[in-house]
N, C-alpha and C positions, 0 to 999 in steps of 0.2 A: 128220970133219965134212963135211956136205953143203952145198955152196954153192948157193943158189937165186937165180935171176935175178929181179930186181924189175921187169924190163921188162914193160910191159903191151901191147906191140906184138905182134899175132899173127904167126905164121909164115905166109908166103904159100904153104904147101903145101895144095893143094886136097884136100878129103876126097872119098872115093869117093861116087858118086851115091846108092848104097844105104846110106850111113853113117847111123847113128841114135845119138843121144846116150844114150838110155835103154838101148839094147841094148849099147852099148860099156861103160857103167857096170856093167851086169849081168855082162858078161864079166870085168871087172876084179874084181868081187866073187867070182865063181866061182874065179878064179885065186888070190885071197887065201885062200879056203876050202881049196883043194887044198894050198896051201903050209902053212897052219896045221895041217891034218889030218895032214901028213906023208905024203901020198899019192904024192909025187914023189921020184925020186932027185935027188941034188945037181945033176947036169947039167940036169935038167928044171926044177929050181927056178930056176936062173939064166936059162934060156931063157924060162920063163913070167914071171919078174920083168921081164925086158927087154920082153916083150910088154905087160905091164901098164903099164910106164912109157910106152911108145909110145902106148897107148890113152889114158892120162891126159893126155899132151901134146896128143893130138887133142881131148880134151874141153876142156882149157884154151883151146886155140886157138878152138874153136867158141864158147865162152862169151865170150871176149874180142871176137870178131867181132860177136857179138850185142850186147854192151855198147856197142861203138862205134856200132852201128846205132841203138840206143836213145838214146845221147847225141846223135847227129845229129838224130834225130826231135824230141827235147826242145828242142834248140837251134833247130830250125825253128819249133817252136811258140812259143818265146819271142820270135822275131822277128816 
């Protein structure tokens, strides 16, 4: 069983300047396609899976940061 954190606080790990959400999601999709197609040996599957999880964590962090920014802007408008 995988335990998921319900914490909505983003990790303070800065993303690289050239980081792009859409590009990162596309890379995760490509990794999934390779795994599903059986194109990788077992060691590569684990390596690519680890990479995909790191990318997904980056995406989640990005989205949480943007949600917090939106919440702050909405709060400012309400005041």
